[in-house]
C-alpha positions in Angstrom: -9.3 -10.1 -1.9 -10.7 -13.5 -1.5 -11.8 -15.5 1.7 -8.6 -17.4 1.3 -6.4 -14.2 1.1 -8.4 -12.6 4.4 -7.6 -15.6 6.3 -3.9 -15.4 5.5 -3.9 -11.7 6.6 -5.5 -12.9 9.8 -3.1 -15.6 10.4 0.1 -12.9 9.7 -1.6 -9.9 11.8 0.5 -10.3 14.8 4.1 -10.5 12.8 3.2 -8.3 9.7 5.1 -5.4 10.7 8.2 -7.1 10.9 8.5 -7.1 7.1 9.1 -3.1 7.4 12.7 -4.3 8.6 13.7 -5.9 5.3 15.8 -3.6 3.1 13.4 -4.2 0.0 10.3 -2.5 2.1 12.2 -0.3 4.5 13.3 2.1 1.7 9.6 2.4 0.6 8.8 3.8 4.1 11.4 6.6 4.0 10.0 7.2 0.3 6.6 7.6 1.2 7.3 9.8 4.3 9.5 12.3 2.0 6.7 12.3 -0.5 3.9 12.8 1.8 5.8 15.8 3.3 6.2 17.3 -0.3 2.6 16.9 -1.2 1.5 19.4 1.3 0.7 20.4 4.7 -1.4 17.9 6.4 -1.8 19.9 9.7 -5.3 19.3 10.6 -6.0 17.1 7.5 -8.7 14.3 7.4 -7.0 11.0 6.1 -8.5 7.6 5.3 -6.2 4.5 5.2 -7.7 1.8 2.8 -6.2 -1.7 3.9 -4.8 -0.1 7.0 -3.4 -3.1 8.4 -1.7 -2.5 11.7 -1.9 1.2 11.6 1.4 2.1 10.5 -0.1 4.7 7.6 -2.3 6.2 10.0 0.4 6.7 12.9 2.5 8.6 10.0 -0.5 10.6 9.0 -0.9 11.6 12.6 2.7 12.4 12.9 2.4 14.7 10.0 -0.2 16.6 11.6 -3.6 15.1 10.4 -6.3 15.0 13.2 -9.1 13.0 11.5 -8.0 9.6 11.0 -10.0 6.6 9.6 -8.7 3.4 8.7 -10.4 0.3 7.1 -9.1 -3.3 6.7 -10.5 -6.5 5.7 -8.7 -8.4 8.6 -10.2 -8.0 11.8 -6.9 -9.3 13.2 -4.9 -6.5 11.7 -7.5 -4.0 13.1 -7.0 -5.7 16.8 -3.1 -5.7 16.4 -3.5 -1.9 15.6 -5.6 -1.2 18.8 -3.1 -3.3 20.9 0.3 -1.5 19.5 -0.8 1.9 19.1 -0.6 4.8 21.6 -3.5 6.7 21.9 -5.6 4.5 19.5 -8.8 6.2 20.3 -7.9 9.0 18.2 -8.4 6.6 15.4 -11.7 5.5 13.6 -11.3 1.9 12.8 -13.4 -0.4 10.5 -13.2 -4.0 9.3 -14.7 -4.0 6.0 -13.6 -5.3 2.5 -12.2 -2.0 0.7 -13.0 -3.4 -2.9 -16.8 -3.2 -2.1 -19.1 -0.3 -1.4 -18.6 1.3 2.2 -21.7 2.8 2.9 -22.5 0.8 6.0 -19.5 2.4 7.5 -21.0 5.9 8.0 -18.1 7.5 6.1 -19.0 10.9 4.8 -18.1 11.1 0.9 -15.8 13.9 -0.3 -14.7 14.6 3.3 -11.1 13.2 3.1 -8.0 15.2 2.3 -5.8 12.4 1.7 -6.5 8.7 1.0 -3.6 6.2 1.6 -3.3 2.8 0.3 -0.1 0.8 1.0 -0.2 -2.2 -1.2 -4.1 -1.9 -1.3 -4.2 -1.9 -5.2 -2.2 -5.2 -5.4 -4.9 -7.0 -3.5 -7.1 -6.6 -6.7 -7.2 -10.0 -8.5 -9.6 -8.7 -11.2 -10.2 -5.4 -13.1 -13.3 -5.2 -11.8 -12.1 -5.5 -8.2 -9.5 -2.8 -8.9 -12.4 -0.6 -10.1 -14.0 -1.3 -6.6 -10.9 0.0 -5.0 -10.6 3.1 -7.0 -14.5 4.1 -6.8 -13.8 3.8 -3.0 -10.8 6.2 -3.0 -12.9 8.5 -5.5 -16.0 8.4 -3.4 -14.3 9.6 -0.2 -11.8 12.2 -1.4 -12.4 15.7 -1.5 -12.4 17.6 -4.7 -8.7 17.7 -5.7 -8.0 15.4 -2.9 -4.9 13.3 -3.0 -4.4 9.4 -3.1 -0.9 7.9 -2.4 -0.3 4.4 -2.5 2.6 1.8 -2.7 2.4 -0.5 -5.3 4.4 -3.4 -6.9 6.3 -2.4 -10.2 3.9 -2.8 -13.1 6.5 -2.7 -15.7 8.6 -5.6 -14.3 6.7 -8.2 -12.9 9.5 -10.0 -11.5 12.4 -8.2 -11.1 16.2 -9.4 -10.6 16.1 -8.0 -7.1 13.3 -10.3 -6.0 14.6 -13.4 -7.5 16.5 -14.2 -4.2 16.3 -13.4 -0.5 19.2 -10.8 -0.8 17.1 -7.6 0.1 14.9 -9.6 2.6 11.9 -10.5 0.0 11.6 -12.8 -2.6 8.8 -13.2 -5.5 7.9 -16.8 -6.7 5.1 -18.8 -8.7 4.7 -16.2 -11.1 1.4 -17.2 -12.7 -0.5 -15.4 -15.7 -4.1 -14.7 -14.8 -6.6 -16.5 -17.1 -8.0 -13.1 -17.9 -4.4 -12.1 -19.2 -4.8 -8.9 -17.1 -1.8 -9.4 -15.4 0.1 -12.0 -12.7 -0.2 -13.5 -9.5 2.8 -14.3 -7.3 3.9 -15.6 -4.1 5.9 -13.3 -1.8 7.8 -14.4 1.0 9.8 -12.4 3.3 13.3 -13.3 5.1 12.1 -12.7 8.6 11.6 -14.4 12.0 8.8 -15.3 12.1 8.3 -15.9 8.3 5.6 -13.9 6.4 4.5 -14.9 3.4 1.5 -14.3 1.2 0.1 -14.1 -2.6 -0.3 -10.9 -4.4 -1.5 -9.3 -7.8 0.0 -7.0 -10.4 -2.3 -5.9 -13.2 -1.2 -4.4 -16.3 -0.5 -0.6 -16.0 -3.0 0.0 -18.9 -5.9 -1.7 -16.8 -4.7 0.0 -13.6 -4.5 3.4 -15.3 -8.0 2.7 -16.9 -9.9 1.6 -14.0 -8.7 4.8 -12.0 -9.9 7.2 -14.7 -13.0 5.4 -15.2 -13.7 6.1 -11.3 -12.5 9.8 -11.4 -9.0 9.4 -10.5 -5.9 10.9 -12.5 -2.7 9.3 -11.8 -0.4 12.1 -11.6 3.1 10.3 -11.2 4.8 7.1 -9.9 7.6 7.5 -7.9 10.4 4.9 -7.6 12.9 4.9 -4.7 16.2 6.2 -5.2 19.7 6.5 -3.8 18.4 9.3 -1.8 16.4 6.9 0.6 19.4 5.5 1.8 21.5 6.3 5.0 25.0 8.0 4.4 26.6 4.9 5.7 24.4 2.7 3.2 25.2 5.2 0.1 28.9 4.5 0.7 28.2 0.7 0.2 25.7 1.6 -2.8 27.1 -1.3 -4.9 25.3 -3.7 -2.5 22.0 -1.9 -2.9 22.4 -1.2 -6.5 20.3 -4.0 -8.1 17.2 -3.1 -5.7 17.1 0.6 -7.6 17.8 -0.6 -10.9 14.9 -3.2 -10.8 12.8 -1.9 -8.1 10.1 -4.4 -6.7 7.9 -1.4 -5.4 7.2 2.3 -5.9 4.6 4.9 -5.3 1.6 6.2 -7.2 0.5 9.5 -6.6 -3.2 10.6 -7.9 -5.7 13.3 -7.8 -9.5 13.3 -7.6 -10.8 15.1 -10.8 
């Protein structure tokens, strides 16, 4: 993430969690929660959340029974919001650092985490080399056969129909190809009060998978949200939601250290 990007996240830190109330993002929370529960028993697990933001991923891991909880984020303001809004935050070990760069100075033990979480972490990569940095840290701190779970944008459909208006609470605009040809940059805005907006990047799936493999990470599957993440009442009105599932803006990526 660039210095400019860091400043953007510092500026929106106090309001950032409001985006989880938008339909486009809320369905990913349910998708993440259900898949984490399917992947294993996290009682007593050690969890590292890269780009932890305000701590929502760490709180989820704690809810599922994890006891060693470490978060790293480039934005000091995000970390401060986490400290101010999290009950028993002293159970978390929090650091301010760029997750695309070596994290040796934080004193984290390599190969010591059962689970690494990265919610939109990998969409902060502006280049293949920066993406390699993210994957390298994921691989370095995961235990052998440890699990990575992240939320990423849809790589096959950079600009889905569901994100061309604010119908689902978010819109992607200003889609520009990167000079390298590796992917696109876009502006994402949310229909929230206060308004939250920032730029993000989506690199090609081939680059995404190649850099993961090079770091020693094997992607096992991508999981798109489906109708089951909706409440019974929402399913009765599925016609309104359908476009969000036909061309989903976000998906899970699940991987293992090899």
